N, CA, C and O atoms as a GROMACS GRO file, in nm:
protein
  456
    1MET      N    1  -0.339 -10.139 -29.831
    1MET     CA    2  -0.398 -10.155 -29.689
    1MET      C    3  -0.267 -10.080 -29.593
    1MET      O    4  -0.154 -10.065 -29.638
    2SER      N    5  -0.302 -10.044 -29.477
    2SER     CA    6  -0.200  -9.985 -29.396
    2SER      C    7  -0.167 -10.072 -29.294
    2SER      O    8  -0.236 -10.165 -29.250
    3ASN      N    9  -0.044 -10.033 -29.254
    3ASN     CA   10   0.017 -10.126 -29.123
    3ASN      C   11   0.020 -10.031 -29.004
    3ASN      O   12   0.100 -10.046 -28.912
    4ARG      N   13  -0.078  -9.922 -29.009
    4ARG     CA   14  -0.105  -9.833 -28.902
    4ARG      C   15  -0.179  -9.884 -28.772
    4ARG      O   16  -0.298  -9.906 -28.797
    5VAL      N   17  -0.158  -9.900 -28.691
    5VAL     CA   18  -0.235  -9.931 -28.589
    5VAL      C   19  -0.365  -9.825 -28.546
    5VAL      O   20  -0.345  -9.704 -28.537
    6PRO      N   21  -0.489  -9.882 -28.524
    6PRO     CA   22  -0.614  -9.810 -28.496
    6PRO      C   23  -0.595  -9.718 -28.361
    6PRO      O   24  -0.562  -9.778 -28.259
    7ALA      N   25  -0.612  -9.598 -28.356
    7ALA     CA   26  -0.611  -9.509 -28.255
    7ALA      C   27  -0.650  -9.565 -28.137
    7ALA      O   28  -0.583  -9.542 -28.036
    8ASP      N   29  -0.757  -9.644 -28.130
    8ASP     CA   30  -0.820  -9.674 -28.012
    8ASP      C   31  -0.769  -9.819 -27.951
    8ASP      O   32  -0.829  -9.874 -27.859
    9ILE      N   33  -0.650  -9.875 -28.012
    9ILE     CA   34  -0.616  -9.996 -27.957
    9ILE      C   35  -0.424  -9.936 -27.958
    9ILE      O   36  -0.356  -9.870 -28.037
   10MET      N   37  -0.403 -10.003 -27.828
   10MET     CA   38  -0.274  -9.928 -27.804
   10MET      C   39  -0.165 -10.059 -27.876
   10MET      O   40  -0.205 -10.173 -27.902
   11PRO      N   41  -0.056 -10.023 -27.895
   11PRO     CA   42   0.041 -10.077 -28.009
   11PRO      C   43   0.088 -10.208 -27.959
   11PRO      O   44   0.120 -10.302 -28.032
   12GLY      N   45   0.090 -10.207 -27.793
   12GLY     CA   46   0.136 -10.377 -27.763
   12GLY      C   47  -0.007 -10.444 -27.763
   12GLY      O   48   0.001 -10.565 -27.780
   13ALA      N   49  -0.101 -10.410 -27.751
   13ALA     CA   50  -0.223 -10.483 -27.736
   13ALA      C   51  -0.243 -10.529 -27.909
   13ALA      O   52  -0.283 -10.640 -27.945
   14TYR      N   53  -0.212 -10.433 -27.986
   14TYR     CA   54  -0.234 -10.516 -28.124
   14TYR      C   55  -0.137 -10.591 -28.164
   14TYR      O   56  -0.177 -10.669 -28.250
   15GLU      N   57  -0.006 -10.605 -28.134
   15GLU     CA   58   0.096 -10.695 -28.171
   15GLU      C   59   0.050 -10.830 -28.080
   15GLU      O   60   0.079 -10.945 -28.114
   16GLU      N   61  -0.012 -10.802 -27.982
   16GLU     CA   62  -0.056 -10.933 -27.925
   16GLU      C   63  -0.167 -11.002 -27.966
   16GLU      O   64  -0.178 -11.117 -27.923
   17GLU      N   65  -0.270 -10.951 -28.054
   17GLU     CA   66  -0.381 -10.983 -28.124
   17GLU      C   67  -0.341 -11.030 -28.240
   17GLU      O   68  -0.417 -11.104 -28.302
   18ARG      N   69  -0.223 -10.998 -28.290
   18ARG     CA   70  -0.196 -11.062 -28.431
   18ARG      C   71  -0.101 -11.195 -28.377
   18ARG      O   72  -0.102 -11.299 -28.443
   19ARG      N   73  -0.031 -11.183 -28.268
   19ARG     CA   74   0.050 -11.314 -28.253
   19ARG      C   75  -0.062 -11.423 -28.219
   19ARG      O   76  -0.063 -11.538 -28.263
   20GLU      N   77  -0.150 -11.372 -28.140
   20GLU     CA   78  -0.271 -11.490 -28.094
   20GLU      C   79  -0.366 -11.518 -28.225
   20GLU      O   80  -0.431 -11.623 -28.226
   21ARG      N   81  -0.374 -11.458 -28.298
   21ARG     CA   82  -0.449 -11.477 -28.432
   21ARG      C   83  -0.367 -11.596 -28.542
   21ARG      O   84  -0.415 -11.693 -28.601
   22LEU      N   85  -0.211 -11.536 -28.538
   22LEU     CA   86  -0.116 -11.625 -28.597
   22LEU      C   87  -0.113 -11.790 -28.544
   22LEU      O   88  -0.106 -11.891 -28.614
   23SER      N   89  -0.120 -11.776 -28.407
   23SER     CA   90  -0.130 -11.903 -28.299
   23SER      C   91  -0.238 -11.977 -28.362
   23SER      O   92  -0.203 -12.090 -28.398
   24TYR      N   93  -0.389 -11.940 -28.393
   24TYR     CA   94  -0.474 -11.992 -28.386
   24TYR      C   95  -0.468 -12.062 -28.540
   24TYR      O   96  -0.508 -12.175 -28.568
   25VAL      N   97  -0.412 -11.968 -28.627
   25VAL     CA   98  -0.385 -12.025 -28.806
   25VAL      C   99  -0.332 -12.146 -28.794
   25VAL      O  100  -0.384 -12.247 -28.841
   26ILE      N  101  -0.188 -12.142 -28.709
   26ILE     CA  102  -0.084 -12.247 -28.709
   26ILE      C  103  -0.150 -12.338 -28.664
   26ILE      O  104  -0.147 -12.436 -28.739
   27GLY      N  105  -0.226 -12.357 -28.547
   27GLY     CA  106  -0.296 -12.440 -28.492
   27GLY      C  107  -0.362 -12.533 -28.601
   27GLY      O  108  -0.329 -12.640 -28.653
   28LEU      N  109  -0.485 -12.433 -28.615
   28LEU     CA  110  -0.551 -12.520 -28.746
   28LEU      C  111  -0.516 -12.553 -28.885
   28LEU      O  112  -0.590 -12.605 -28.968
   29ILE      N  113  -0.408 -12.520 -28.898
   29ILE     CA  114  -0.316 -12.592 -28.982
   29ILE      C  115  -0.264 -12.739 -28.977
   29ILE      O  116  -0.263 -12.826 -29.063
   30LEU      N  117  -0.216 -12.737 -28.832
   30LEU     CA  118  -0.173 -12.854 -28.806
   30LEU      C  119  -0.288 -12.926 -28.745
   30LEU      O  120  -0.270 -13.047 -28.760
   31ALA      N  121  -0.386 -12.904 -28.690
   31ALA     CA  122  -0.511 -12.991 -28.660
   31ALA      C  123  -0.568 -13.040 -28.796
   31ALA      O  124  -0.626 -13.148 -28.783
   32LEU      N  125  -0.568 -12.998 -28.906
   32LEU     CA  126  -0.628 -13.021 -29.030
   32LEU      C  127  -0.527 -13.131 -29.071
   32LEU      O  128  -0.564 -13.247 -29.085
   33THR      N  129  -0.398 -13.092 -29.092
   33THR     CA  130  -0.292 -13.160 -29.125
   33THR      C  131  -0.308 -13.320 -29.060
   33THR      O  132  -0.307 -13.416 -29.137
   34LEU      N  133  -0.320 -13.336 -28.927
   34LEU     CA  134  -0.305 -13.433 -28.837
   34LEU      C  135  -0.428 -13.517 -28.896
   34LEU      O  136  -0.414 -13.628 -28.949
   35THR      N  137  -0.546 -13.453 -28.881
   35THR     CA  138  -0.674 -13.528 -28.923
   35THR      C  139  -0.681 -13.583 -29.029
   35THR      O  140  -0.747 -13.686 -29.045
   36ALA      N  141  -0.605 -13.515 -29.135
   36ALA     CA  142  -0.614 -13.562 -29.278
   36ALA      C  143  -0.509 -13.693 -29.295
   36ALA      O  144  -0.522 -13.789 -29.370
   37GLY      N  145  -0.410 -13.665 -29.207
   37GLY     CA  146  -0.325 -13.807 -29.194
   37GLY      C  147  -0.358 -13.936 -29.150
   37GLY      O  148  -0.307 -14.042 -29.186
   38ALA      N  149  -0.475 -13.908 -29.043
   38ALA     CA  150  -0.530 -14.007 -28.970
   38ALA      C  151  -0.654 -14.071 -29.085
   38ALA      O  152  -0.694 -14.187 -29.082
   39PHE      N  153  -0.691 -13.987 -29.161
   39PHE     CA  154  -0.799 -14.039 -29.250
   39PHE      C  155  -0.730 -14.115 -29.342
   39PHE      O  156  -0.760 -14.233 -29.362
   40ALA      N  157  -0.619 -14.044 -29.415
   40ALA     CA  158  -0.554 -14.112 -29.529
   40ALA      C  159  -0.474 -14.253 -29.449
   40ALA      O  160  -0.463 -14.354 -29.518
   41VAL      N  161  -0.433 -14.257 -29.336
   41VAL     CA  162  -0.383 -14.407 -29.283
   41VAL      C  163  -0.511 -14.494 -29.303
   41VAL      O  164  -0.483 -14.594 -29.370
   42VAL      N  165  -0.632 -14.490 -29.271
   42VAL     CA  166  -0.758 -14.580 -29.278
   42VAL      C  167  -0.782 -14.578 -29.415
   42VAL      O  168  -0.744 -14.676 -29.479
   43TRP      N  169  -0.831 -14.497 -29.469
   43TRP     CA  170  -0.883 -14.480 -29.591
   43TRP      C  171  -0.787 -14.546 -29.712
   43TRP      O  172  -0.834 -14.613 -29.804
   44LEU      N  173  -0.679 -14.522 -29.701
   44LEU     CA  174  -0.604 -14.571 -29.819
   44LEU      C  175  -0.510 -14.702 -29.790
   44LEU      O  176  -0.425 -14.754 -29.861
   45ASP      N  177  -0.549 -14.729 -29.678
   45ASP     CA  178  -0.505 -14.882 -29.615
   45ASP      C  179  -0.350 -14.871 -29.604
   45ASP      O  180  -0.285 -14.967 -29.644
   46LEU      N  181  -0.288 -14.766 -29.557
   46LEU     CA  182  -0.130 -14.754 -29.564
   46LEU      C  183  -0.063 -14.846 -29.471
   46LEU      O  184   0.042 -14.906 -29.495
   47LEU      N  185  -0.145 -14.855 -29.342
   47LEU     CA  186  -0.072 -14.971 -29.264
   47LEU      C  187  -0.206 -15.051 -29.222
   47LEU      O  188  -0.312 -14.994 -29.247
   48SER      N  189  -0.211 -15.170 -29.164
   48SER     CA  190  -0.283 -15.242 -29.130
   48SER      C  191  -0.232 -15.300 -28.958
   48SER      O  192  -0.122 -15.311 -28.906
   49GLY      N  193  -0.351 -15.324 -28.915
   49GLY     CA  194  -0.323 -15.395 -28.777
   49GLY      C  195  -0.273 -15.322 -28.651
   49GLY      O  196  -0.308 -15.208 -28.624
   50GLY      N  197  -0.196 -15.391 -28.582
   50GLY     CA  198  -0.136 -15.288 -28.499
   50GLY      C  199  -0.059 -15.187 -28.515
   50GLY      O  200  -0.034 -15.115 -28.418
   51ALA      N  201  -0.004 -15.160 -28.642
   51ALA     CA  202   0.084 -15.039 -28.670
   51ALA      C  203  -0.017 -14.952 -28.706
   51ALA      O  204   0.020 -14.835 -28.701
   52ALA      N  205  -0.113 -14.966 -28.735
   52ALA     CA  206  -0.206 -14.860 -28.789
   52ALA      C  207  -0.291 -14.791 -28.668
   52ALA      O  208  -0.330 -14.674 -28.662
   53LEU      N  209  -0.313 -14.919 -28.552
   53LEU     CA  210  -0.315 -14.862 -28.435
   53LEU      C  211  -0.275 -14.760 -28.374
   53LEU      O  212  -0.337 -14.668 -28.320
   54ALA      N  213  -0.111 -14.792 -28.390
   54ALA     CA  214   0.006 -14.732 -28.301
   54ALA      C  215   0.029 -14.591 -28.365
   54ALA      O  216   0.055 -14.494 -28.294
   55VAL      N  217   0.019 -14.582 -28.503
   55VAL     CA  218   0.022 -14.469 -28.585
   55VAL      C  219  -0.093 -14.374 -28.557
   55VAL      O  220  -0.067 -14.258 -28.522
   56LEU      N  221  -0.227 -14.418 -28.571
   56LEU     CA  222  -0.333 -14.324 -28.500
   56LEU      C  223  -0.326 -14.281 -28.374
   56LEU      O  224  -0.365 -14.169 -28.340
   57GLY      N  225  -0.268 -14.376 -28.286
   57GLY     CA  226  -0.259 -14.346 -28.147
   57GLY      C  227  -0.177 -14.239 -28.130
   57GLY      O  228  -0.202 -14.160 -28.039
   58LEU      N  229  -0.076 -14.220 -28.207
   58LEU     CA  230   0.047 -14.113 -28.197
   58LEU      C  231  -0.021 -13.974 -28.252
   58LEU      O  232  -0.035 -13.869 -28.189
   59LEU      N  233  -0.057 -14.003 -28.379
   59LEU     CA  234  -0.150 -13.878 -28.442
   59LEU      C  235  -0.261 -13.825 -28.332
   59LEU      O  236  -0.268 -13.703 -28.312
   60ALA      N  237  -0.340 -13.907 -28.267
   60ALA     CA  238  -0.403 -13.849 -28.181
   60ALA      C  239  -0.363 -13.743 -28.057
   60ALA      O  240  -0.408 -13.632 -28.027
   61PHE      N  241  -0.256 -13.830 -27.998
   61PHE     CA  242  -0.146 -13.766 -27.880
   61PHE      C  243  -0.094 -13.618 -27.931
   61PHE      O  244  -0.074 -13.531 -27.847
   62ILE      N  245  -0.075 -13.595 -28.062
   62ILE     CA  246   0.034 -13.524 -28.129
   62ILE      C  247  -0.115 -13.398 -28.141
   62ILE      O  248  -0.100 -13.278 -28.119
   63GLN      N  249  -0.233 -13.457 -28.174
   63GLN     CA  250  -0.316 -13.344 -28.203
   63GLN      C  251  -0.376 -13.273 -28.077
   63GLN      O  252  -0.410 -13.155 -28.078
   64ALA      N  253  -0.390 -13.374 -27.944
   64ALA     CA  254  -0.400 -13.338 -27.838
   64ALA      C  255  -0.312 -13.212 -27.801
   64ALA      O  256  -0.365 -13.106 -27.766
   65VAL      N  257  -0.203 -13.224 -27.808
   65VAL     CA  258  -0.106 -13.148 -27.771
   65VAL      C  259  -0.116 -13.008 -27.854
   65VAL      O  260  -0.110 -12.903 -27.791
   66VAL      N  261  -0.130 -13.008 -27.974
   66VAL     CA  262  -0.136 -12.894 -28.052
   66VAL      C  263  -0.266 -12.842 -28.032
   66VAL      O  264  -0.280 -12.731 -28.083
   67HIS      N  265  -0.374 -12.890 -27.967
   67HIS     CA  266  -0.500 -12.823 -27.914
   67HIS      C  267  -0.469 -12.744 -27.784
   67HIS      O  268  -0.512 -12.632 -27.756
   68LEU      N  269  -0.392 -12.819 -27.714
   68LEU     CA  270  -0.365 -12.776 -27.570
   68LEU      C  271  -0.247 -12.629 -27.592
   68LEU      O  272  -0.250 -12.533 -27.515
   69ARG      N  273  -0.165 -12.637 -27.693
   69ARG     CA  274  -0.079 -12.528 -27.709
   69ARG      C  275  -0.107 -12.444 -27.785
   69ARG      O  276  -0.062 -12.334 -27.751
   70PHE      N  277  -0.183 -12.446 -27.909
   70PHE     CA  278  -0.245 -12.342 -28.014
   70PHE      C  279  -0.374 -12.296 -27.960
   70PHE      O  280  -0.393 -12.174 -27.959
   71PHE      N  281  -0.472 -12.382 -27.912
   71PHE     CA  282  -0.598 -12.297 -27.852
   71PHE      C  283  -0.628 -12.286 -27.745
   71PHE      O  284  -0.697 -12.188 -27.717
   72LEU      N  285  -0.590 -12.373 -27.645
   72LEU     CA  286  -0.612 -12.333 -27.505
   72LEU      C  287  -0.493 -12.257 -27.451
   72LEU      O  288  -0.496 -12.215 -27.335
   73HIS      N  289  -0.389 -12.237 -27.528
   73HIS     CA  290  -0.248 -12.156 -27.491
   73HIS      C  291  -0.183 -12.196 -27.369
   73HIS      O  292  -0.118 -12.124 -27.292
   74ILE      N  293  -0.211 -12.338 -27.358
   74ILE     CA  294  -0.109 -12.410 -27.254
   74ILE      C  295   0.024 -12.463 -27.298
   74ILE      O  296   0.054 -12.520 -27.402
   75ASP      N  297   0.090 -12.434 -27.202
   75ASP     CA  298   0.272 -12.462 -27.264
   75ASP      C  299   0.304 -12.474 -27.116
   75ASP      O  300   0.214 -12.481 -27.033
   76LEU      N  301   0.460 -12.476 -27.078
   76LEU     CA  302   0.509 -12.519 -26.992
   76LEU      C  303   0.580 -12.392 -26.914
   76LEU      O  304   0.665 -12.407 -26.826
   77GLU      N  305   0.533 -12.267 -26.961
   77GLU     CA  306   0.532 -12.141 -26.876
   77GLU      C  307   0.492 -12.163 -26.761
   77GLU      O  308   0.404 -12.244 -26.734
   78ARG      N  309   0.572 -12.071 -26.657
   78ARG     CA  310   0.540 -12.104 -26.507
   78ARG      C  311   0.378 -12.038 -26.480
   78ARG      O  312   0.313 -12.065 -26.379
   79SER      N  313   0.339 -11.967 -26.568
   79SER     CA  314   0.224 -11.874 -26.526
   79SER      C  315   0.118 -12.015 -26.558
   79SER      O  316   0.030 -12.018 -26.473
   80HIS      N  317   0.109 -12.106 -26.638
   80HIS     CA  318   0.034 -12.185 -26.689
   80HIS      C  319   0.041 -12.298 -26.653
   80HIS      O  320  -0.041 -12.378 -26.698
   81ARG      N  321   0.150 -12.347 -26.554
   81ARG     CA  322   0.163 -12.490 -26.481
   81ARG      C  323   0.037 -12.528 -26.418
   81ARG      O  324  -0.003 -12.645 -26.415
   82ASP      N  325  -0.032 -12.417 -26.361
   82ASP     CA  326  -0.144 -12.486 -26.256
   82ASP      C  327  -0.242 -12.552 -26.375
   82ASP      O  328  -0.271 -12.671 -26.383
   83ASP      N  329  -0.279 -12.464 -26.449
   83ASP     CA  330  -0.382 -12.534 -26.568
   83ASP      C  331  -0.311 -12.663 -26.638
   83ASP      O  332  -0.378 -12.753 -26.688
   84LEU      N  333  -0.208 -12.663 -26.637
   84LEU     CA  334  -0.129 -12.782 -26.704
   84LEU      C  335  -0.171 -12.930 -26.583
   84LEU      O  336  -0.199 -13.047 -26.609
   85MET      N  337  -0.162 -12.877 -26.487
   85MET     CA  338  -0.138 -12.950 -26.353
   85MET      C  339  -0.323 -12.996 -26.348
   85MET      O  340  -0.357 -13.110 -26.318
   86LEU      N  341  -0.380 -12.934 -26.366
   86LEU     CA  342  -0.543 -12.958 -26.385
   86LEU      C  343  -0.582 -13.080 -26.497
   86LEU      O  344  -0.643 -13.188 -26.497
   87ILE      N  345  -0.508 -12.994 -26.591
   87ILE     CA  346  -0.561 -13.119 -26.689
   87ILE      C  347  -0.508 -13.230 -26.708
   87ILE      O  348  -0.564 -13.327 -26.760
   88LEU      N  349  -0.378 -13.225 -26.660
   88LEU     CA  350  -0.323 -13.374 -26.626
   88LEU      C  351  -0.381 -13.448 -26.519
   88LEU      O  352  -0.410 -13.564 -26.550
   89PHE      N  353  -0.406 -13.416 -26.408
   89PHE     CA  354  -0.509 -13.471 -26.283
   89PHE      C  355  -0.612 -13.538 -26.389
   89PHE      O  356  -0.625 -13.659 -26.408
   90THR      N  357  -0.686 -13.431 -26.455
   90THR     CA  358  -0.813 -13.474 -26.520
   90THR      C  359  -0.817 -13.607 -26.565
   90THR      O  360  -0.896 -13.699 -26.540
   91VAL      N  361  -0.672 -13.599 -26.668
   91VAL     CA  362  -0.646 -13.695 -26.775
   91VAL      C  363  -0.640 -13.841 -26.703
   91VAL      O  364  -0.698 -13.941 -26.748
   92LEU      N  365  -0.550 -13.837 -26.569
   92LEU     CA  366  -0.500 -13.928 -26.467
   92LEU      C  367  -0.647 -13.985 -26.415
   92LEU      O  368  -0.662 -14.106 -26.401
   93ILE      N  369  -0.735 -13.907 -26.393
   93ILE     CA  370  -0.896 -13.953 -26.345
   93ILE      C  371  -0.959 -14.065 -26.441
   93ILE      O  372  -0.995 -14.181 -26.421
   94LEU      N  373  -0.956 -13.973 -26.562
   94LEU     CA  374  -1.028 -14.057 -26.682
   94LEU      C  375  -0.979 -14.192 -26.712
   94LEU      O  376  -1.049 -14.288 -26.744
   95LEU      N  377  -0.819 -14.190 -26.697
   95LEU     CA  378  -0.730 -14.317 -26.726
   95LEU      C  379  -0.795 -14.426 -26.652
   95LEU      O  380  -0.842 -14.530 -26.697
   96ILE      N  381  -0.786 -14.372 -26.498
   96ILE     CA  382  -0.842 -14.462 -26.390
   96ILE      C  383  -0.954 -14.499 -26.437
   96ILE      O  384  -0.965 -14.617 -26.469
   97MET      N  385  -1.047 -14.424 -26.449
   97MET     CA  386  -1.185 -14.501 -26.482
   97MET      C  387  -1.210 -14.561 -26.617
   97MET      O  388  -1.297 -14.649 -26.614
   98VAL      N  389  -1.166 -14.542 -26.716
   98VAL     CA  390  -1.166 -14.622 -26.825
   98VAL      C  391  -1.095 -14.735 -26.794
   98VAL      O  392  -1.157 -14.840 -26.814
   99SER      N  393  -0.991 -14.744 -26.754
   99SER     CA  394  -0.913 -14.885 -26.724
   99SER      C  395  -0.972 -14.974 -26.631
   99SER      O  396  -0.967 -15.097 -26.640
  100GLY      N  397  -1.039 -14.896 -26.521
  100GLY     CA  398  -1.126 -14.965 -26.441
  100GLY      C  399  -1.238 -15.049 -26.515
  100GLY      O  400  -1.259 -15.169 -26.501
  101THR      N  401  -1.314 -14.949 -26.605
  101THR     CA  402  -1.404 -15.017 -26.667
  101THR      C  403  -1.406 -15.150 -26.749
  101THR      O  404  -1.491 -15.239 -26.748
  102VAL      N  405  -1.268 -15.138 -26.831
  102VAL     CA  406  -1.250 -15.222 -26.946
  102VAL      C  407  -1.228 -15.364 -26.841
  102VAL      O  408  -1.278 -15.475 -26.858
  103TRP      N  409  -1.126 -15.313 -26.714
  103TRP     CA  410  -1.083 -15.437 -26.651
  103TRP      C  411  -1.211 -15.519 -26.585
  103TRP      O  412  -1.203 -15.641 -26.578
  104ILE      N  413  -1.323 -15.456 -26.541
  104ILE     CA  414  -1.408 -15.521 -26.500
  104ILE      C  415  -1.546 -15.593 -26.618
  104ILE      O  416  -1.629 -15.682 -26.598
  105LEU      N  417  -1.522 -15.515 -26.730
  105LEU     CA  418  -1.587 -15.562 -26.825
  105LEU      C  419  -1.515 -15.682 -26.892
  105LEU      O  420  -1.574 -15.772 -26.953
  106TYR      N  421  -1.394 -15.672 -26.876
  106TYR     CA  422  -1.309 -15.800 -26.919
  106TYR      C  423  -1.320 -15.906 -26.848
  106TYR      O  424  -1.339 -16.012 -26.907
  107ASP      N  425  -1.311 -15.905 -26.712
  107ASP     CA  426  -1.328 -15.993 -26.604
  107ASP      C  427  -1.441 -16.072 -26.598
  107ASP      O  428  -1.434 -16.192 -26.574
  108GLN      N  429  -1.602 -15.982 -26.630
  108GLN     CA  430  -1.732 -16.047 -26.641
  108GLN      C  431  -1.747 -16.145 -26.749
  108GLN      O  432  -1.812 -16.249 -26.744
  109HIS      N  433  -1.651 -16.080 -26.889
  109HIS     CA  434  -1.643 -16.147 -27.004
  109HIS      C  435  -1.600 -16.288 -26.965
  109HIS      O  436  -1.672 -16.387 -26.978
  110VAL      N  437  -1.499 -16.288 -26.925
  110VAL     CA  438  -1.416 -16.414 -26.886
  110VAL      C  439  -1.489 -16.517 -26.820
  110VAL      O  440  -1.482 -16.637 -26.848
  111ARG      N  441  -1.576 -16.452 -26.711
  111ARG     CA  442  -1.657 -16.517 -26.622
  111ARG      C  443  -1.779 -16.586 -26.693
  111ARG      O  444  -1.811 -16.699 -26.656
  112MET      N  445  -1.844 -16.525 -26.788
  112MET     CA  446  -1.972 -16.582 -26.854
  112MET      C  447  -1.916 -16.676 -26.963
  112MET      O  448  -1.994 -16.738 -27.034
  113MET      N  449  -1.755 -16.691 -26.981
  113MET     CA  450  -1.759 -16.765 -27.104
  113MET      C  451  -1.800 -16.933 -27.014
  113MET      O  452  -1.805 -16.925 -26.891
  114PRO      N  453  -1.827 -17.062 -27.071
  114PRO     CA  454  -1.854 -17.174 -27.048
  114PRO      C  455  -1.729 -17.247 -27.026
  114PRO      O  456  -1.732 -17.367 -27.000
   0.00000   0.00000   0.00000
């Protein structure tokens, strides 16, 4: 197998493609590892109750960061900050909607109790 760059691809583009492919492979390995870790915590009963929920929440957060970084290529560079702000705004709106729904449902539950 030769390390020569094909004639129709510029050397810089070939290196960029190699880096991007490596980024996807690293992201895939991390995502699979985090998913296996979450399954292991639940399936093997490694933790219970609040500790299990805390670990699963932490693993979910780390997995979301891995997806943003390795698959969506969003990091803290200046050129990607607008994308990051849009994602954070979307998360804020979703948190407001979900927390409002939970609040209303809890209030309705309390009012229905005898």
